[in-house]
GUBAGU-376999 format. One record per residue (C-alpha): residue number from 1; x, y, z. Coordinates in nm, 3 decimals. Layout:
N
NUM  X  Y  Z
...
//
This chain:
439
1  8.249  11.468  12.186
2  8.591  11.393  12.044
3  8.621  11.120  12.303
4  8.581  11.372  12.587
5  8.280  11.460  12.804
6  8.131  11.806  12.794
7  7.904  12.016  13.007
8  7.598  12.219  12.919
9  7.742  12.537  13.063
10  8.080  12.525  12.892
11  8.056  12.394  12.537
12  8.370  12.203  12.456
13  8.378  12.225  12.078
14  8.167  12.328  11.778
15  8.022  11.982  11.740
16  7.960  11.877  12.097
17  7.581  11.852  12.071
18  7.585  11.577  11.815
19  7.781  11.329  12.023
20  7.950  11.041  11.845
21  7.873  10.862  11.519
22  7.744  10.510  11.581
23  7.887  10.232  11.363
24  7.675  9.914  11.391
25  7.877  9.594  11.369
26  7.619  9.423  11.148
27  7.609  9.706  10.892
28  7.727  9.633  10.534
29  8.089  9.718  10.454
30  8.009  10.019  10.235
31  7.802  10.175  10.512
32  8.079  10.119  10.765
33  8.331  10.287  10.534
34  8.093  10.581  10.490
35  8.040  10.609  10.866
36  8.414  10.609  10.935
37  8.484  10.871  10.669
38  8.543  11.214  10.822
39  8.816  11.227  11.088
40  9.086  11.179  10.824
41  8.929  11.459  10.622
42  8.937  11.695  10.920
43  9.304  11.613  10.975
44  9.387  11.649  10.606
45  9.280  12.015  10.590
46  9.584  12.098  10.801
47  9.789  11.972  10.508
48  9.624  12.219  10.269
49  9.654  12.543  10.466
50  9.818  12.869  10.349
51  10.154  12.745  10.477
52  10.141  12.458  10.229
53  10.051  12.701  9.954
54  10.344  12.930  10.036
55  10.608  12.657  10.054
56  10.487  12.480  9.739
57  10.456  12.803  9.539
58  10.803  12.923  9.637
59  10.954  12.578  9.572
60  10.792  12.556  9.230
61  10.879  12.909  9.120
62  11.241  12.887  9.236
63  11.329  12.523  9.161
64  11.067  12.408  8.913
65  10.964  12.048  8.979
66  11.288  11.953  9.158
67  11.133  11.948  9.507
68  10.817  11.761  9.410
69  10.962  11.445  9.567
70  10.972  11.627  9.903
71  10.596  11.687  9.883
72  10.538  11.321  9.800
73  10.767  11.177  10.069
74  10.633  11.419  10.331
75  10.277  11.314  10.251
76  10.367  10.944  10.274
77  10.533  11.010  10.610
78  10.216  11.189  10.721
79  10.005  10.886  10.630
80  10.227  10.659  10.841
81  10.223  10.888  11.143
82  9.852  10.970  11.128
83  9.772  10.599  11.103
84  9.974  10.544  11.421
85  9.782  10.826  11.586
86  9.438  10.693  11.497
87  9.543  10.341  11.603
88  9.648  10.472  11.944
89  9.313  10.644  11.992
90  9.100  10.348  11.885
91  9.302  10.075  12.060
92  9.328  10.253  12.397
93  9.031  10.491  12.404
94  9.271  10.773  12.501
95  9.435  11.039  12.289
96  9.807  11.109  12.264
97  9.797  11.408  12.500
98  9.632  11.204  12.776
99  9.888  10.926  12.734
100  10.175  11.174  12.754
101  10.035  11.321  13.076
102  10.002  10.974  13.228
103  10.334  10.829  13.108
104  10.569  11.123  13.169
105  10.637  11.336  13.474
106  10.465  11.671  13.535
107  10.761  11.875  13.411
108  10.804  11.672  13.093
109  10.429  11.682  13.035
110  10.413  12.060  13.066
111  10.709  12.098  12.831
112  10.534  11.879  12.574
113  10.220  12.087  12.618
114  10.410  12.411  12.560
115  10.571  12.272  12.244
116  10.232  12.151  12.119
117  10.081  12.494  12.186
118  10.370  12.657  12.004
119  10.295  12.437  11.704
120  9.928  12.542  11.710
121  10.022  12.911  11.732
122  10.269  12.869  11.443
123  9.994  12.704  11.239
124  9.743  12.976  11.327
125  10.007  13.237  11.241
126  9.997  13.091  10.889
127  9.615  13.104  10.884
128  9.625  13.471  10.988
129  9.867  13.561  10.710
130  9.683  13.356  10.449
131  9.344  13.499  10.542
132  9.489  13.852  10.555
133  9.619  13.812  10.202
134  9.278  13.678  10.097
135  9.110  13.987  10.241
136  9.360  14.206  10.059
137  9.277  14.039  9.728
138  8.901  14.033  9.787
139  8.844  14.367  9.960
140  9.142  14.573  9.847
141  9.249  14.649  10.205
142  9.610  14.675  10.321
143  9.781  14.367  10.460
144  9.789  14.498  10.822
145  9.415  14.570  10.797
146  9.362  14.217  10.666
147  9.550  14.081  10.967
148  9.321  14.274  11.202
149  9.012  14.146  11.018
150  9.115  13.787  11.095
151  9.036  13.857  11.462
152  8.667  13.828  11.373
153  8.687  13.464  11.267
154  8.595  13.378  11.627
155  8.240  13.465  11.516
156  8.255  13.176  11.269
157  8.342  12.935  11.549
158  8.055  13.074  11.757
159  7.822  13.026  11.462
160  7.916  12.658  11.446
161  7.831  12.595  11.812
162  7.580  12.317  11.830
163  7.639  12.192  11.477
164  7.674  11.817  11.436
165  8.007  11.650  11.380
166  7.896  11.528  11.037
167  7.785  11.882  10.949
168  8.129  12.016  11.034
169  8.284  11.745  10.818
170  8.050  11.841  10.531
171  8.153  12.207  10.560
172  8.519  12.108  10.550
173  8.458  11.890  10.244
174  8.291  12.184  10.070
175  8.591  12.406  10.139
176  8.832  12.142  10.009
177  8.626  12.100  9.691
178  8.645  12.478  9.640
179  9.025  12.464  9.662
180  9.053  12.158  9.439
181  8.827  12.291  9.162
182  9.029  12.614  9.136
183  9.359  12.427  9.112
184  9.262  12.149  8.873
185  9.077  12.381  8.638
186  9.403  12.571  8.602
187  9.599  12.248  8.541
188  9.387  12.189  8.234
189  9.486  12.527  8.091
190  9.850  12.560  8.192
191  9.968  12.223  8.046
192  10.276  12.122  8.253
193  10.566  11.920  8.109
194  10.462  11.586  8.257
195  10.795  11.418  8.176
196  10.974  11.682  8.385
197  10.710  11.643  8.655
198  10.782  11.268  8.670
199  11.155  11.338  8.698
200  11.089  11.574  8.990
201  10.904  11.297  9.174
202  11.227  11.092  9.197
203  11.411  11.154  9.529
204  11.740  11.344  9.495
205  11.978  11.439  9.774
206  12.153  11.676  9.537
207  11.835  11.883  9.505
208  11.847  11.967  9.878
209  12.226  11.973  9.924
210  12.248  12.350  9.990
211  12.088  12.557  10.262
212  11.816  12.738  10.068
213  11.645  12.435  9.907
214  11.690  12.244  10.235
215  11.518  12.527  10.420
216  11.229  12.507  10.173
217  11.220  12.127  10.193
218  11.193  12.141  10.572
219  10.922  12.405  10.534
220  10.731  12.166  10.308
221  10.778  11.892  10.568
222  10.650  12.116  10.848
223  10.353  12.221  10.637
224  10.269  11.859  10.560
225  10.333  11.667  10.885
226  10.189  11.894  11.154
227  10.267  11.794  11.514
228  9.932  11.904  11.662
229  9.749  11.686  11.408
230  9.900  11.380  11.575
231  9.727  11.479  11.900
232  9.406  11.575  11.720
233  9.363  11.255  11.519
234  9.402  11.026  11.819
235  9.107  11.207  11.978
236  8.855  11.271  11.699
237  8.877  10.915  11.568
238  8.704  10.814  11.891
239  8.385  10.981  11.765
240  8.319  10.657  11.577
241  8.162  10.433  11.840
242  8.248  10.064  11.823
243  8.204  9.775  12.062
244  8.466  9.741  12.334
245  8.636  9.424  12.213
246  8.943  9.347  12.006
247  8.747  9.228  11.703
248  8.552  9.553  11.680
249  8.862  9.762  11.747
250  9.055  9.577  11.477
251  8.782  9.642  11.223
252  8.762  10.006  11.331
253  9.137  10.049  11.280
254  9.113  9.899  10.931
255  8.825  10.130  10.834
256  8.992  10.436  10.987
257  9.310  10.351  10.794
258  9.111  10.374  10.469
259  8.968  10.711  10.573
260  9.312  10.843  10.670
261  9.494  10.718  10.361
262  9.236  10.843  10.111
263  9.208  11.184  10.281
264  9.583  11.241  10.296
265  9.632  11.122  9.939
266  9.380  11.392  9.843
267  9.593  11.646  10.030
268  9.902  11.512  9.850
269  9.740  11.562  9.509
270  9.638  11.919  9.594
271  9.981  12.014  9.729
272  10.156  11.854  9.433
273  9.923  12.045  9.199
274  10.019  12.376  9.363
275  10.391  12.307  9.317
276  10.341  12.187  8.958
277  10.137  12.497  8.872
278  10.397  12.728  9.022
279  10.680  12.543  8.848
280  10.502  12.563  8.513
281  10.390  12.925  8.536
282  10.683  13.092  8.712
283  11.004  12.886  8.689
284  11.270  13.022  8.456
285  11.585  12.801  8.450
286  11.796  13.092  8.322
287  11.680  13.327  8.597
288  11.510  13.140  8.884
289  11.326  13.385  9.109
290  11.119  13.297  9.415
291  10.757  13.406  9.370
292  10.568  13.484  9.689
293  10.216  13.372  9.761
294  10.097  13.733  9.731
295  10.171  13.722  9.355
296  10.056  13.365  9.303
297  9.705  13.462  9.196
298  9.857  13.520  8.853
299  9.844  13.140  8.823
300  9.476  13.186  8.744
301  9.522  13.462  8.484
302  9.485  13.228  8.180
303  9.170  13.081  8.330
304  9.000  13.374  8.501
305  9.159  13.691  8.360
306  9.070  13.993  8.570
307  8.883  13.772  8.819
308  9.201  13.575  8.902
309  9.269  13.766  9.224
310  8.911  13.709  9.344
311  8.914  13.335  9.275
312  9.257  13.292  9.432
313  9.146  13.496  9.733
314  8.836  13.278  9.778
315  9.039  12.956  9.757
316  9.297  13.095  9.999
317  9.026  13.207  10.242
318  8.865  12.861  10.223
319  9.204  12.707  10.296
320  9.265  12.929  10.598
321  8.917  12.889  10.747
322  8.911  12.510  10.711
323  9.242  12.488  10.898
324  9.108  12.729  11.161
325  8.836  12.479  11.253
326  9.078  12.192  11.307
327  9.332  12.412  11.488
328  9.067  12.510  11.741
329  8.967  12.149  11.804
330  9.334  12.046  11.835
331  9.389  12.319  12.092
332  9.097  12.188  12.298
333  9.227  11.832  12.281
334  9.580  11.931  12.386
335  9.469  12.158  12.669
336  9.235  11.896  12.812
337  9.477  11.607  12.762
338  9.783  11.767  12.918
339  9.625  12.001  13.177
340  9.273  11.862  13.234
341  9.158  12.214  13.154
342  8.845  12.281  12.952
343  8.716  12.618  12.840
344  8.443  12.714  12.591
345  8.545  12.673  12.230
346  8.518  13.042  12.142
347  8.753  13.130  12.429
348  9.007  12.878  12.303
349  8.978  13.025  11.953
350  9.022  13.378  12.089
351  9.336  13.286  12.287
352  9.503  13.110  11.994
353  9.414  13.384  11.747
354  9.541  13.656  11.982
355  9.876  13.481  12.025
356  9.913  13.444  11.646
357  9.776  13.784  11.547
358  10.028  13.999  11.736
359  10.347  13.851  11.580
360  10.177  13.842  11.237
361  10.092  14.212  11.262
362  10.444  14.299  11.380
363  10.592  14.091  11.096
364  10.395  14.256  10.816
365  10.449  14.605  10.961
366  10.825  14.552  10.984
367  10.878  14.362  10.657
368  10.612  14.521  10.439
369  10.321  14.421  10.215
370  10.516  14.154  10.026
371  10.639  13.965  10.335
372  10.360  13.707  10.352
373  10.544  13.432  10.165
374  10.863  13.473  10.369
375  10.673  13.468  10.699
376  10.460  13.170  10.597
377  10.763  12.958  10.507
378  10.924  13.051  10.842
379  10.612  12.936  11.029
380  10.626  12.597  10.857
381  10.992  12.553  10.946
382  10.897  12.618  11.310
383  10.636  12.342  11.280
384  10.896  12.100  11.146
385  11.127  12.177  11.439
386  10.844  12.082  11.679
387  10.757  11.759  11.501
388  11.009  11.518  11.663
389  10.875  11.609  12.009
390  10.532  11.473  11.911
391  10.665  11.183  11.706
392  10.880  11.033  11.981
393  10.604  10.964  12.238
394  10.366  10.851  11.961
395  10.611  10.590  11.830
396  10.710  10.478  12.180
397  10.350  10.438  12.293
398  10.233  10.248  11.986
399  10.517  9.996  12.017
400  10.429  9.906  12.379
401  10.216  9.593  12.414
402  10.120  9.682  12.772
403  9.940  9.987  12.627
404  9.834  9.874  12.280
405  9.782  9.503  12.342
406  9.756  9.309  12.018
407  9.748  9.636  11.823
408  10.109  9.730  11.897
409  10.326  9.810  11.597
410  10.486  9.519  11.416
411  10.858  9.520  11.341
412  10.825  9.673  10.994
413  10.603  9.956  11.115
414  10.836  10.022  11.407
415  11.138  10.032  11.175
416  10.970  10.272  10.931
417  10.847  10.499  11.213
418  11.187  10.527  11.381
419  11.353  10.579  11.041
420  11.120  10.874  10.982
421  11.200  11.011  11.326
422  11.574  10.991  11.263
423  11.549  11.141  10.913
424  11.329  11.434  11.022
425  11.537  11.506  11.332
426  11.860  11.491  11.128
427  11.720  11.729  10.863
428  11.614  11.977  11.131
429  11.951  11.954  11.302
430  12.131  12.001  10.970
431  11.931  12.315  10.901
432  12.005  12.456  11.246
433  12.377  12.386  11.205
434  12.382  12.555  10.865
435  12.181  12.849  10.994
436  12.429  12.927  11.270
437  12.724  12.892  11.033
438  12.880  12.583  11.189
439  12.863  12.366  10.878
//
């Protein structure tokens, strides 16, 4: 499963029993598209997690629609990079982690593994905080108690053991629909200024010229283009079985590109909707104040009244749990690819959650009940700082004809990919320089 063998005694992932999804070459086009749909959806849920909610809500409440272009450009960058990732997996039959282990020395490989694991922990840190806030809204418990309750989500992973890959994808789709319905129902009631929204979609360097909006912009980037998703996508796309020839691989890449693009455009629409809602409901040009995610359920007040907190809590919980699934699978892929180490899925979930739970608990105890938004944005900035370390080997590998054959990047794709690498690295470096007071 996920392009990797498993054993009966040590289940590798929640969907290992189902094996891969066969895609007959003589099937009609619509059936092939349907069969290839899924891996992009699993990847896209990482772009709709509580970290995305926090960065978009704070950006909208503090700057209105001014940073909407960052959401759009980040999502377009994600589409480019995830398409490179899926192409690597289909063209070579190996995922990015395996290639890194084979192409780089042991020390470099272990360093890449540690950075990838740090990205997964930072992502799971966001899921802990988001789910803890959801429990607070739904159950009325304190935030530290909500953090402790997230330890039990390992039971959900155990409950999925043996489920088919398509069943997991269907569950994820259901969670995404839950999120989308809540957001778009509110859009109908809140009535944004669409002319101002269109203006915010136009890129502006002035909008991110100072440290605070730049910090938020990089948080949005980290929440959108997640480094561990680049490893994950190159593996799970191999669940679609095709014939081992260039014609079949070429068709598979084209179909997987459709799946990836549509799924990530869906994530773009949802993230843009969150920022637009926050900008409409909370932004006051005369007195701009950052609204944290813990107060964002008031977005649903006009639609749901006293039930707003419950609906927002359910959507937030759906967001956190959907990302938990993919984070667990990504952890398995990275551990096996870099270290050739496989452990049962529930153990992997337990390790990741333990590493994320402790700093989350310390953070909320030290900073208080209203610290969720601040901590979530910080976690997304950490993800952005890790991103170039996953981008560099991905771009290098996909440009090499000795590895990719006829599926190596063309000149335009190579130019765009390296331009993204330079822009993201420069933005991260600029933030670090400003943070230490050297600018």
